[in-house]
N, CA, C, O and the ligand as a Tripos MOL2 file, in Angstrom:
@<TRIPOS>MOLECULE
protein
  241   239    61     0     0
PROTEIN
NO_CHARGES

@<TRIPOS>ATOM
      1 N           0.8460   -1.2000    0.0000 N.3       1 MET1
      2 CA          0.0000    0.0000    0.0000 C.3       1 MET1
      3 C           0.8780    1.2450    0.0000 C.2       1 MET1
      4 O           1.7630    1.3970    0.8430 O.2       1 MET1
      5 N           0.6290    2.1090   -0.9320 N.am      2 ALA2
      6 CA          1.4000    3.3520   -0.9880 C.3       2 ALA2
      7 C           0.4820    4.5360   -0.7080 C.2       2 ALA2
      8 O          -0.7200    4.4880   -0.9680 O.2       2 ALA2
      9 N           1.0670    5.5800   -0.1820 N.am      3 LYS3
     10 CA          0.3290    6.8150    0.0410 C.3       3 LYS3
     11 C           0.6970    7.7780   -1.0690 C.2       3 LYS3
     12 O           1.8740    7.9560   -1.3830 O.2       3 LYS3
     13 N          -0.3020    8.3930   -1.6580 N.am      4 THR4
     14 CA         -0.0180    9.3280   -2.7390 C.3       4 THR4
     15 C          -0.6660   10.6840   -2.4440 C.2       4 THR4
     16 O          -1.6620   10.7960   -1.7290 O.2       4 THR4
     17 N          -0.0440   11.6990   -3.0340 N.am      5 PHE5
     18 CA         -0.5590   13.0560   -2.8760 C.3       5 PHE5
     19 C          -0.2990   13.8380   -4.1540 C.2       5 PHE5
     20 O           0.7720   13.7390   -4.7520 O.2       5 PHE5
     21 N          -1.2780   14.6040   -4.5580 N.am      6 ALA6
     22 CA         -1.1310   15.4880   -5.7150 C.3       6 ALA6
     23 C          -1.5030   16.9030   -5.3010 C.2       6 ALA6
     24 O          -2.5440   17.1190   -4.6800 O.2       6 ALA6
     25 N          -0.6620   17.8590   -5.6410 N.am      7 CYS7
     26 CA         -0.9210   19.2530   -5.2710 C.3       7 CYS7
     27 C          -2.2870   19.7330   -5.7670 C.2       7 CYS7
     28 O          -2.9560   20.5230   -5.1010 O.2       7 CYS7
     29 N          -2.6850   19.2530   -6.9310 N.am      8 LYS8
     30 CA         -3.9500   19.7400   -7.4720 C.3       8 LYS8
     31 C          -5.1400   19.3730   -6.5820 C.2       8 LYS8
     32 O          -6.1880   20.0150   -6.6480 O.2       8 LYS8
     33 N          -4.9760   18.3440   -5.7550 N.am      9 ASP9
     34 CA         -6.0580   17.9420   -4.8580 C.3       9 ASP9
     35 C          -6.3210   18.9640   -3.7590 C.2       9 ASP9
     36 O          -7.3880   18.9550   -3.1440 O.2       9 ASP9
     37 N          -5.3470   19.8520   -3.5060 N.am     10 ILE10
     38 CA         -5.6120   20.9340   -2.5520 C.3      10 ILE10
     39 C          -5.6500   22.2760   -3.2700 C.2      10 ILE10
     40 O          -5.4510   23.3230   -2.6540 O.2      10 ILE10
     41 N          -5.9040   22.2400   -4.5600 N.am     11 GLY11
     42 CA         -6.1330   23.4700   -5.3010 C.3      11 GLY11
     43 C          -4.8800   24.1360   -5.8400 C.2      11 GLY11
     44 O          -4.9460   25.2600   -6.3390 O.2      11 GLY11
     45 N          -3.7300   23.4570   -5.7490 N.am     12 MET12
     46 CA         -2.5060   23.9910   -6.3360 C.3      12 MET12
     47 C          -2.4520   23.5460   -7.7970 C.2      12 MET12
     48 O          -2.9430   22.4730   -8.1480 O.2      12 MET12
     49 N          -1.8560   24.3710   -8.6310 N.am     13 SER13
     50 CA         -1.8810   24.0540  -10.0550 C.3      13 SER13
     51 C          -0.5170   23.6480  -10.5970 C.2      13 SER13
     52 O          -0.2760   23.7150  -11.8020 O.2      13 SER13
     53 N           0.3810   23.2230   -9.6980 N.am     14 CYS14
     54 CA          1.7510   22.9860  -10.1600 C.3      14 CYS14
     55 C           1.9530   21.6020  -10.7850 C.2      14 CYS14
     56 O           2.9590   21.3750  -11.4550 O.2      14 CYS14
     57 N           1.0110   20.6760  -10.5750 N.am     15 GLY15
     58 CA          1.1470   19.3580  -11.1830 C.3      15 GLY15
     59 C           2.0490   18.4020  -10.4270 C.2      15 GLY15
     60 O           2.3530   17.3170  -10.9230 O.2      15 GLY15
     61 N           2.4830   18.7870   -9.2360 N.am     16 PHE16
     62 CA          3.3440   17.9410   -8.4160 C.3      16 PHE16
     63 C           2.5740   16.7370   -7.8690 C.2      16 PHE16
     64 O           1.4570   16.8670   -7.3690 O.2      16 PHE16
     65 N           3.1970   15.5770   -7.9790 N.am     17 LYS17
     66 CA          2.6370   14.3620   -7.3920 C.3      17 LYS17
     67 C           3.7510   13.6300   -6.6890 C.2      17 LYS17
     68 O           4.8930   13.6410   -7.1470 O.2      17 LYS17
     69 N           3.4280   12.9880   -5.5720 N.am     18 THR18
     70 CA          4.4470   12.2180   -4.8760 C.3      18 THR18
     71 C           3.8040   11.0340   -4.1680 C.2      18 THR18
     72 O           2.5950   10.9970   -3.9400 O.2      18 THR18
     73 N           4.6470   10.0710   -3.8290 N.am     19 LYS19
     74 CA          4.1290    8.9470   -3.0490 C.3      19 LYS19
     75 C           5.1870    8.4410   -2.0890 C.2      19 LYS19
     76 O           6.3830    8.6550   -2.2830 O.2      19 LYS19
     77 N           4.7190    7.7640   -1.0470 N.am     20 ALA20
     78 CA          5.6050    7.2110   -0.0280 C.3      20 ALA20
     79 C           4.8900    6.0490    0.6460 C.2      20 ALA20
     80 O           3.7210    5.7690    0.3810 O.2      20 ALA20
     81 N           5.6320    5.3820    1.5260 N.am     21 LYS21
     82 CA          5.0440    4.2080    2.1960 C.3      21 LYS21
     83 C           4.1490    4.5960    3.3560 C.2      21 LYS21
     84 O           3.1640    3.9170    3.6480 O.2      21 LYS21
     85 N           4.4990    5.7050    4.0250 N.am     22 THR22
     86 CA          3.7050    6.1330    5.1850 C.3      22 THR22
     87 C           3.3150    7.6030    5.0540 C.2      22 THR22
     88 O           3.9200    8.3600    4.2940 O.2      22 THR22
     89 N           2.2810    7.9900    5.8190 N.am     23 ASP23
     90 CA          1.8400    9.3840    5.8420 C.3      23 ASP23
     91 C           2.9770   10.3210    6.2500 C.2      23 ASP23
     92 O           3.1590   11.3890    5.6660 O.2      23 ASP23
     93 N           3.7450    9.8950    7.2740 N.am     24 ASP24
     94 CA          4.8220   10.7470    7.7790 C.3      24 ASP24
     95 C           5.8870   10.9950    6.7320 C.2      24 ASP24
     96 O           6.3590   12.1180    6.5520 O.2      24 ASP24
     97 N           6.2620    9.9130    6.0360 N.am     25 GLU25
     98 CA          7.2740   10.0190    4.9890 C.3      25 GLU25
     99 C           6.7540   10.9250    3.8620 C.2      25 GLU25
    100 O           7.4860   11.7560    3.3250 O.2      25 GLU25
    101 N           5.4910   10.7450    3.5280 N.am     26 LEU26
    102 CA          4.8740   11.5560    2.4770 C.3      26 LEU26
    103 C           4.8390   13.0230    2.8840 C.2      26 LEU26
    104 O           5.1350   13.9060    2.0780 O.2      26 LEU26
    105 N           4.4760   13.2780    4.1370 N.am     27 MET27
    106 CA          4.3850   14.6400    4.6610 C.3      27 MET27
    107 C           5.7250   15.3580    4.5300 C.2      27 MET27
    108 O           5.7680   16.5380    4.1810 O.2      27 MET27
    109 N           6.8240   14.6430    4.8110 N.am     28 GLU28
    110 CA          8.1570   15.2340    4.6800 C.3      28 GLU28
    111 C           8.4220   15.6550    3.2460 C.2      28 GLU28
    112 O           8.9520   16.7380    2.9980 O.2      28 GLU28
    113 N           8.0530   14.7970    2.3020 N.am     29 LYS29
    114 CA          8.2590   15.1160    0.8880 C.3      29 LYS29
    115 C           7.4070   16.3000    0.4660 C.2      29 LYS29
    116 O           7.8540   17.1600   -0.2930 O.2      29 LYS29
    117 N           6.1750   16.3380    0.9650 N.am     30 ILE30
    118 CA          5.2740   17.4340    0.6180 C.3      30 ILE30
    119 C           5.7930   18.7490    1.1850 C.2      30 ILE30
    120 O           5.7440   19.7820    0.5180 O.2      30 ILE30
    121 N           6.2920   18.7050    2.4270 N.am     31 LYS31
    122 CA          6.8250   19.9160    3.0540 C.3      31 LYS31
    123 C           8.0190   20.4500    2.2800 C.2      31 LYS31
    124 O           8.1480   21.6570    2.0750 O.2      31 LYS31
    125 N           8.8970   19.5380    1.8480 N.am     32 ALA32
    126 CA         10.0730   19.9490    1.0790 C.3      32 ALA32
    127 C           9.6340   20.5920   -0.2320 C.2      32 ALA32
    128 O          10.1840   21.6100   -0.6540 O.2      32 ALA32
    129 N           8.6360   19.9840   -0.8670 N.am     33 HIS33
    130 CA          8.1130   20.5350   -2.1180 C.3      33 HIS33
    131 C           7.4610   21.8910   -1.8860 C.2      33 HIS33
    132 O           7.6710   22.8290   -2.6560 O.2      33 HIS33
    133 N           6.6680   21.9890   -0.8190 N.am     34 ALA34
    134 CA          5.9570   23.2340   -0.5220 C.3      34 ALA34
    135 C           6.9370   24.3820   -0.2920 C.2      34 ALA34
    136 O           6.7130   25.5030   -0.7480 O.2      34 ALA34
    137 N           8.0320   24.0890    0.4240 N.am     35 ALA35
    138 CA          9.0350   25.1100    0.7070 C.3      35 ALA35
    139 C           9.6950   25.5840   -0.5790 C.2      35 ALA35
    140 O           9.9160   26.7790   -0.7740 O.2      35 ALA35
    141 N          10.0120   24.6200   -1.4680 N.am     36 GLU36
    142 CA         10.7390   24.9110   -2.6800 C.3      36 GLU36
    143 C           9.8550   25.5440   -3.7510 C.2      36 GLU36
    144 O          10.2080   26.5680   -4.3350 O.2      36 GLU36
    145 N           8.6950   24.9210   -4.0040 N.am     37 ALA37
    146 CA          7.8700   25.3280   -5.1340 C.3      37 ALA37
    147 C           6.8430   26.3900   -4.7630 C.2      37 ALA37
    148 O           6.4500   27.1920   -5.6100 O.2      37 ALA37
    149 N           6.4080   26.4020   -3.5130 N.am     38 HIS38
    150 CA          5.3380   27.3180   -3.1410 C.3      38 HIS38
    151 C           5.7930   28.3510   -2.1280 C.2      38 HIS38
    152 O           4.9800   29.1120   -1.6020 O.2      38 HIS38
    153 N           7.0900   28.3790   -1.8530 N.am     39 ASN39
    154 CA          7.6610   29.3220   -0.9040 C.3      39 ASN39
    155 C           6.9320   29.2690    0.4350 C.2      39 ASN39
    156 O           6.7160   30.2890    1.0900 O.2      39 ASN39
    157 N           6.5580   28.0440    0.8240 N.am     40 MET40
    158 CA          5.8150   27.8260    2.0560 C.3      40 MET40
    159 C           6.7830   27.2290    3.0720 C.2      40 MET40
    160 O           6.8840   26.0110    3.2160 O.2      40 MET40
    161 N           7.4910   28.1130    3.7710 N.am     41 LYS41
    162 CA          8.5530   27.6620    4.6730 C.3      41 LYS41
    163 C           7.9900   26.8310    5.8120 C.2      41 LYS41
    164 O           8.6170   25.8900    6.3000 O.2      41 LYS41
    165 N           6.7980   27.2090    6.2160 N.am     42 GLN42
    166 CA          6.1400   26.5100    7.3160 C.3      42 GLN42
    167 C           4.7590   26.0890    6.8260 C.2      42 GLN42
    168 O           3.9910   26.9100    6.3240 O.2      42 GLN42
    169 N           4.4540   24.8100    6.9750 N.am     43 VAL43
    170 CA          3.1040   24.3530    6.6460 C.3      43 VAL43
    171 C           2.2470   24.5330    7.8940 C.2      43 VAL43
    172 O           2.4720   23.8630    8.9020 O.2      43 VAL43
    173 N           1.2610   25.4390    7.8330 N.am     44 ASP44
    174 CA          0.4450   25.6870    9.0240 C.3      44 ASP44
    175 C          -0.5720   24.5670    9.2480 C.2      44 ASP44
    176 O          -0.7600   23.7020    8.3920 O.2      44 ASP44
    177 N          -1.2120   24.5990   10.3910 N.am     45 ALA45
    178 CA         -2.1090   23.5040   10.7820 C.3      45 ALA45
    179 C          -3.2520   23.3110    9.7920 C.2      45 ALA45
    180 O          -3.6220   22.1810    9.4750 O.2      45 ALA45
    181 N          -3.8070   24.4130    9.3080 N.am     46 ALA46
    182 CA         -4.9330   24.3280    8.3800 C.3      46 ALA46
    183 C          -4.5050   23.6680    7.0800 C.2      46 ALA46
    184 O          -5.2190   22.8310    6.5270 O.2      46 ALA46
    185 N          -3.3050   24.0630    6.5900 N.am     47 THR47
    186 CA         -2.7950   23.4780    5.3510 C.3      47 THR47
    187 C          -2.4390   22.0140    5.5520 C.2      47 THR47
    188 O          -2.6920   21.1840    4.6800 O.2      47 THR47
    189 N          -1.8500   21.6960    6.7080 N.am     48 ALA48
    190 CA         -1.4930   20.3110    7.0120 C.3      48 ALA48
    191 C          -2.7420   19.4320    7.0410 C.2      48 ALA48
    192 O          -2.7190   18.3030    6.5510 O.2      48 ALA48
    193 N          -3.8250   19.9450    7.6120 N.am     49 ALA49
    194 CA         -5.0850   19.2030    7.6680 C.3      49 ALA49
    195 C          -5.6290   18.9580    6.2620 C.2      49 ALA49
    196 O          -6.1170   17.8730    5.9460 O.2      49 ALA49
    197 N          -5.5310   19.9960    5.4260 N.am     50 LYS50
    198 CA         -5.9630   19.9080    4.0250 C.3      50 LYS50
    199 C          -5.1660   18.8300    3.2880 C.2      50 LYS50
    200 O          -5.7200   18.0180    2.5470 O.2      50 LYS50
    201 N          -3.8450   18.8480    3.5150 N.am     51 ILE51
    202 CA         -2.9610   17.8800    2.8680 C.3      51 ILE51
    203 C          -3.3160   16.4680    3.3260 C.2      51 ILE51
    204 O          -3.4360   15.5560    2.5080 O.2      51 ILE51
    205 N          -3.4840   16.2920    4.6350 N.am     52 LYS52
    206 CA         -3.8050   14.9600    5.1600 C.3      52 LYS52
    207 C          -5.1120   14.4330    4.5920 C.2      52 LYS52
    208 O          -5.2430   13.2440    4.3010 O.2      52 LYS52
    209 N          -6.0830   15.3360    4.4360 N.am     53 ALA53
    210 CA         -7.3760   14.9210    3.8740 C.3      53 ALA53
    211 C          -7.2420   14.5220    2.4120 C.2      53 ALA53
    212 O          -8.0330   13.7340    1.8950 O.2      53 ALA53
    213 N          -6.2170   15.0840    1.7450 N.am     54 ALA54
    214 CA         -6.0520   14.8230    0.3070 C.3      54 ALA54
    215 C          -5.1560   13.6140    0.0230 C.2      54 ALA54
    216 O          -5.0500   13.1720   -1.1210 O.2      54 ALA54
    217 N          -4.5120   13.0810    1.0650 N.am     55 ILE55
    218 CA         -3.6500   11.9060    0.8840 C.3      55 ILE55
    219 C          -4.5050   10.6850    0.5720 C.2      55 ILE55
    220 O          -5.4950   10.4080    1.2490 O.2      55 ILE55
    221 N          -4.1070    9.9750   -0.4520 N.am     56 LYS56
    222 CA         -4.8580    8.7820   -0.8430 C.3      56 LYS56
    223 C          -3.9980    7.5290   -0.6480 C.2      56 LYS56
    224 O          -2.7750    7.5630   -0.7830 O.2      56 LYS56
    225 N          -4.6670    6.4400   -0.3300 N.am     57 SER57
    226 CA         -3.9850    5.1570   -0.2780 C.3      57 SER57
    227 C          -4.1590    4.4680   -1.6170 C.2      57 SER57
    228 O          -5.2570    4.3970   -2.1700 O.2      57 SER57
    229 N          -3.0500    3.9660   -2.1160 N.am     58 SER58
    230 CA         -3.0880    3.3520   -3.4430 C.3      58 SER58
    231 C          -2.4510    1.9630   -3.4080 C.2      58 SER58
    232 O          -1.5240    1.7110   -2.6370 O.2      58 SER58
    233 N          -2.9450    1.0970   -4.2270 N.am     59 MET59
    234 CA         -2.3950   -0.2550   -4.3160 C.3      59 MET59
    235 C          -1.1120   -0.2810   -5.1520 C.2      59 MET59
    236 O          -0.3790   -1.2700   -5.1530 O.2      59 MET59
    237 N          -0.8550    0.8210   -5.8610 N.am     60 PHE60
    238 CA          0.2520    0.7910   -6.8200 C.3      60 PHE60
    239 C           1.5070    1.4490   -6.2880 C.2      60 PHE60
    240 O           2.5210    1.4990   -6.9840 O.2      60 PHE60
    241 ZN          2.9360   21.9670   -5.6130 Zn       61 ZN61
@<TRIPOS>BOND
     1     1     2 1
     2     2     3 1
     3     3     4 2
     4     3     5 am
     5     5     6 1
     6     6     7 1
     7     7     8 2
     8     7     9 am
     9     9    10 1
    10    10    11 1
    11    11    12 2
    12    11    13 am
    13    13    14 1
    14    14    15 1
    15    15    16 2
    16    15    17 am
    17    17    18 1
    18    18    19 1
    19    19    20 2
    20    19    21 am
    21    21    22 1
    22    22    23 1
    23    23    24 2
    24    23    25 am
    25    25    26 1
    26    26    27 1
    27    27    28 2
    28    27    29 am
    29    29    30 1
    30    30    31 1
    31    31    32 2
    32    31    33 am
    33    33    34 1
    34    34    35 1
    35    35    36 2
    36    35    37 am
    37    37    38 1
    38    38    39 1
    39    39    40 2
    40    39    41 am
    41    41    42 1
    42    42    43 1
    43    43    44 2
    44    43    45 am
    45    45    46 1
    46    46    47 1
    47    47    48 2
    48    47    49 am
    49    49    50 1
    50    50    51 1
    51    51    52 2
    52    51    53 am
    53    53    54 1
    54    54    55 1
    55    55    56 2
    56    55    57 am
    57    57    58 1
    58    58    59 1
    59    59    60 2
    60    59    61 am
    61    61    62 1
    62    62    63 1
    63    63    64 2
    64    63    65 am
    65    65    66 1
    66    66    67 1
    67    67    68 2
    68    67    69 am
    69    69    70 1
    70    70    71 1
    71    71    72 2
    72    71    73 am
    73    73    74 1
    74    74    75 1
    75    75    76 2
    76    75    77 am
    77    77    78 1
    78    78    79 1
    79    79    80 2
    80    79    81 am
    81    81    82 1
    82    82    83 1
    83    83    84 2
    84    83    85 am
    85    85    86 1
    86    86    87 1
    87    87    88 2
    88    87    89 am
    89    89    90 1
    90    90    91 1
    91    91    92 2
    92    91    93 am
    93    93    94 1
    94    94    95 1
    95    95    96 2
    96    95    97 am
    97    97    98 1
    98    98    99 1
    99    99   100 2
   100    99   101 am
   101   101   102 1
   102   102   103 1
   103   103   104 2
   104   103   105 am
   105   105   106 1
   106   106   107 1
   107   107   108 2
   108   107   109 am
   109   109   110 1
   110   110   111 1
   111   111   112 2
   112   111   113 am
   113   113   114 1
   114   114   115 1
   115   115   116 2
   116   115   117 am
   117   117   118 1
   118   118   119 1
   119   119   120 2
   120   119   121 am
   121   121   122 1
   122   122   123 1
   123   123   124 2
   124   123   125 am
   125   125   126 1
   126   126   127 1
   127   127   128 2
   128   127   129 am
   129   129   130 1
   130   130   131 1
   131   131   132 2
   132   131   133 am
   133   133   134 1
   134   134   135 1
   135   135   136 2
   136   135   137 am
   137   137   138 1
   138   138   139 1
   139   139   140 2
   140   139   141 am
   141   141   142 1
   142   142   143 1
   143   143   144 2
   144   143   145 am
   145   145   146 1
   146   146   147 1
   147   147   148 2
   148   147   149 am
   149   149   150 1
   150   150   151 1
   151   151   152 2
   152   151   153 am
   153   153   154 1
   154   154   155 1
   155   155   156 2
   156   155   157 am
   157   157   158 1
   158   158   159 1
   159   159   160 2
   160   159   161 am
   161   161   162 1
   162   162   163 1
   163   163   164 2
   164   163   165 am
   165   165   166 1
   166   166   167 1
   167   167   168 2
   168   167   169 am
   169   169   170 1
   170   170   171 1
   171   171   172 2
   172   171   173 am
   173   173   174 1
   174   174   175 1
   175   175   176 2
   176   175   177 am
   177   177   178 1
   178   178   179 1
   179   179   180 2
   180   179   181 am
   181   181   182 1
   182   182   183 1
   183   183   184 2
   184   183   185 am
   185   185   186 1
   186   186   187 1
   187   187   188 2
   188   187   189 am
   189   189   190 1
   190   190   191 1
   191   191   192 2
   192   191   193 am
   193   193   194 1
   194   194   195 1
   195   195   196 2
   196   195   197 am
   197   197   198 1
   198   198   199 1
   199   199   200 2
   200   199   201 am
   201   201   202 1
   202   202   203 1
   203   203   204 2
   204   203   205 am
   205   205   206 1
   206   206   207 1
   207   207   208 2
   208   207   209 am
   209   209   210 1
   210   210   211 1
   211   211   212 2
   212   211   213 am
   213   213   214 1
   214   214   215 1
   215   215   216 2
   216   215   217 am
   217   217   218 1
   218   218   219 1
   219   219   220 2
   220   219   221 am
   221   221   222 1
   222   222   223 1
   223   223   224 2
   224   223   225 am
   225   225   226 1
   226   226   227 1
   227   227   228 2
   228   227   229 am
   229   229   230 1
   230   230   231 1
   231   231   232 2
   232   231   233 am
   233   233   234 1
   234   234   235 1
   235   235   236 2
   236   235   237 am
   237   237   238 1
   238   238   239 1
   239   239   240 2
@<TRIPOS>SUBSTRUCTURE
     1 MET1         2 RESIDUE 1 A MET
     2 ALA2         6 RESIDUE 1 A ALA
     3 LYS3        10 RESIDUE 1 A LYS
     4 THR4        14 RESIDUE 1 A THR
     5 PHE5        18 RESIDUE 1 A PHE
     6 ALA6        22 RESIDUE 1 A ALA
     7 CYS7        26 RESIDUE 1 A CYS
     8 LYS8        30 RESIDUE 1 A LYS
     9 ASP9        34 RESIDUE 1 A ASP
    10 ILE10       38 RESIDUE 1 A ILE
    11 GLY11       42 RESIDUE 1 A GLY
    12 MET12       46 RESIDUE 1 A MET
    13 SER13       50 RESIDUE 1 A SER
    14 CYS14       54 RESIDUE 1 A CYS
    15 GLY15       58 RESIDUE 1 A GLY
    16 PHE16       62 RESIDUE 1 A PHE
    17 LYS17       66 RESIDUE 1 A LYS
    18 THR18       70 RESIDUE 1 A THR
    19 LYS19       74 RESIDUE 1 A LYS
    20 ALA20       78 RESIDUE 1 A ALA
    21 LYS21       82 RESIDUE 1 A LYS
    22 THR22       86 RESIDUE 1 A THR
    23 ASP23       90 RESIDUE 1 A ASP
    24 ASP24       94 RESIDUE 1 A ASP
    25 GLU25       98 RESIDUE 1 A GLU
    26 LEU26      102 RESIDUE 1 A LEU
    27 MET27      106 RESIDUE 1 A MET
    28 GLU28      110 RESIDUE 1 A GLU
    29 LYS29      114 RESIDUE 1 A LYS
    30 ILE30      118 RESIDUE 1 A ILE
    31 LYS31      122 RESIDUE 1 A LYS
    32 ALA32      126 RESIDUE 1 A ALA
    33 HIS33      130 RESIDUE 1 A HIS
    34 ALA34      134 RESIDUE 1 A ALA
    35 ALA35      138 RESIDUE 1 A ALA
    36 GLU36      142 RESIDUE 1 A GLU
    37 ALA37      146 RESIDUE 1 A ALA
    38 HIS38      150 RESIDUE 1 A HIS
    39 ASN39      154 RESIDUE 1 A ASN
    40 MET40      158 RESIDUE 1 A MET
    41 LYS41      162 RESIDUE 1 A LYS
    42 GLN42      166 RESIDUE 1 A GLN
    43 VAL43      170 RESIDUE 1 A VAL
    44 ASP44      174 RESIDUE 1 A ASP
    45 ALA45      178 RESIDUE 1 A ALA
    46 ALA46      182 RESIDUE 1 A ALA
    47 THR47      186 RESIDUE 1 A THR
    48 ALA48      190 RESIDUE 1 A ALA
    49 ALA49      194 RESIDUE 1 A ALA
    50 LYS50      198 RESIDUE 1 A LYS
    51 ILE51      202 RESIDUE 1 A ILE
    52 LYS52      206 RESIDUE 1 A LYS
    53 ALA53      210 RESIDUE 1 A ALA
    54 ALA54      214 RESIDUE 1 A ALA
    55 ILE55      218 RESIDUE 1 A ILE
    56 LYS56      222 RESIDUE 1 A LYS
    57 SER57      226 RESIDUE 1 A SER
    58 SER58      230 RESIDUE 1 A SER
    59 MET59      234 RESIDUE 1 A MET
    60 PHE60      238 RESIDUE 1 A PHE
    61 ZN61       241 GROUP 0 **** ****
């Protein structure tokens, strides 16, 4: 089971997609991307909640 996330699922238009084995690992990748691509040095609680809600579990 993999966890996947796409920026477009939270209304971002950058086309970024990522996946990881766990939510925590995925969150780290998303934070790194957010800092780099969206100049979001800190992911606030509201955004983190949005991201968590948008994380999908995938068989692939
Ligand atoms: Zn993005």
